[in-house]
N, C-alpha and C positions, 0 to 999 in steps of 0.2 A: 205574907205567905201566898203562894200561888194556889188558886182554886182549881180543882179538877171537876170535870162533869160528873153528875150523879151516876153512880154505878161503875165508875172507873177509878182505879187506884193510881197514885203517883208512881208506884212501882212499874206499872205498864208504860208510862211515859218515859221513865228512865231506861227501861229495857229497850224501848224503841230507839231512843237516842243512842244508846250503846250499840245497837245493831246497825244503825245508820252510820255511825263512826267507823265501825269495823268494815262495813261495805265500802265506804270511801277509801279506807286504807288499802283494801284488797284491790280496788280499781286503780289506785295509784301504782301499786306494784305491777299490775298487769300492763298498764300503759308504759311503764318504764321498761319492762321486759320486751314489749312489742317494739318500742323505739330502739332498744339495744339490738334486737334482731335485724331491724331495717338497717341500722348503722353498720352492723357486722357484714351484711350481705350487699351493700350498695357499692357501686363502681367507684365513685369518688364523692367528695363533700357536696357538690352540687346535686348529684343524684340522690344522696341521702336527704338533703333538705327538701327536695321536690317530693320525694316519697312520703316523708313525714308530714308535709303540708297536705298532701292528698288524703292521708289517713287521719288528719286532725290531731297529730301527736306532736308534743314539744320535742325540740332537739335536745337530747340528753347531754351533749358535749358542747363546750364553747366553740365558737367559730375558729377554724384552723386546727382543732385538736383531733379531727377525724383521721384515722390511721390509713385509710385508703381501701378499705373493704375487701371483698372478694377473697376466696380461699385458694 
């Protein structure tokens, strides 16, 4: 069994872990939405990749799947 520090409950540790997991999921969603916005508004695939790299975001689509951006 895992020991907790005196005065602290295991419930607090579980609550923290749950909150951290929720924050990680929310960050993943926000990164995906940001990458999608960049992809939707980029001029071409090269522009999209360059902008995503500048922002430190992963490319949400496989190479060659970019539709060509711009509205």
